[in-house]
C-alpha positions in Angstrom: 58.5 64.4 257.6 57.4 66.3 260.6 58.0 69.8 260.7 60.1 69.8 263.8 62.7 67.2 261.7 62.9 69.7 258.9 63.6 73.0 261.7 66.0 70.8 263.2 67.6 70.3 259.9 67.5 74.2 258.5 69.0 75.3 261.9 71.9 72.8 261.9 72.4 73.8 258.4 72.2 77.5 258.6 74.4 77.2 261.8 77.3 75.8 260.2 76.7 77.7 256.9 76.7 81.4 258.1 80.4 79.5 259.8 78.3 80.0 263.6 81.0 78.1 265.7 78.3 74.9 266.3 78.5 74.2 269.9 77.5 77.6 270.3 74.3 77.4 268.1 73.6 73.3 269.3 73.1 74.9 272.8 71.9 78.9 272.3 68.6 79.2 274.2 67.7 82.0 272.3 68.0 80.2 268.6 64.4 81.4 266.8 63.8 78.2 265.5 63.8 76.1 268.6 65.6 75.7 272.5 68.4 73.3 273.3 69.1 71.8 269.4 71.0 69.2 271.2 68.4 68.1 273.3 65.8 68.2 270.9 67.6 66.2 269.0 68.3 63.8 272.0 64.2 63.7 272.3 62.7 63.4 268.8 65.9 60.4 268.7 64.8 58.5 271.4 60.8 58.8 270.8 61.7 57.7 266.7 64.1 54.9 266.5 63.6 51.6 268.0 65.9 49.8 270.2 66.5 47.2 267.6 67.9 49.0 264.1 67.4 45.7 262.5 63.6 45.4 261.8 63.8 49.0 260.6 63.3 49.3 256.8 66.3 51.5 255.9 65.7 51.4 252.4 63.2 51.8 249.0 64.7 50.7 245.7 63.7 53.1 243.0 64.9 53.1 239.2 67.6 55.9 237.6 66.9 57.7 234.2 68.8 54.6 232.8 66.9 51.7 234.6 69.4 51.1 237.0 68.4 50.0 240.5 69.5 52.6 243.6 68.8 52.4 246.8 66.6 55.8 248.1 66.4 55.9 251.7 62.9 55.5 253.4 60.5 58.4 254.6 61.4 56.8 258.5 65.4 57.0 257.6 64.9 60.3 255.5 63.6 62.2 259.3 66.3 60.0 261.0 68.9 61.5 258.6 67.1 64.9 259.0 67.8 64.8 262.6 71.6 63.9 262.1 71.6 60.1 262.8 71.6 57.0 260.5 72.7 53.3 261.5 73.9 53.0 257.9 76.8 55.9 257.1 78.2 54.1 254.0 74.6 53.7 252.2 74.4 57.3 252.8 78.4 57.8 251.7 77.2 55.6 248.7 73.7 57.6 247.8 75.9 60.8 248.3 78.2 59.7 245.2 75.9 58.6 243.0 74.0 61.9 243.5 77.2 63.9 242.8 78.4 62.0 240.0 74.6 62.7 238.4 74.9 66.1 239.0 78.9 66.2 237.7 77.5 64.5 234.6 74.8 67.9 233.3 78.0 69.7 233.8 
């Protein structure tokens, strides 16, 4: 995963977690982690995302503790997620619910 993608994800999450108005954070030229986040994001996605999404491998299959099959994002898809993009929001929702359920089961 690229350092640039991780920095974008951190910048974005920092702005939202500190209740900074997001529309101001994403175009803030004084942002220490990079200039205009929207322009940065668009350039990165234009470079990385193929024109035909159908050829991209979005998921890998791994096994959980109970040997059940679970979908996990591929490295490429994970980088897209850092940039705030996915062509499969239902799949991400499914993964998020599974992760949330796993954490609740430990409580």
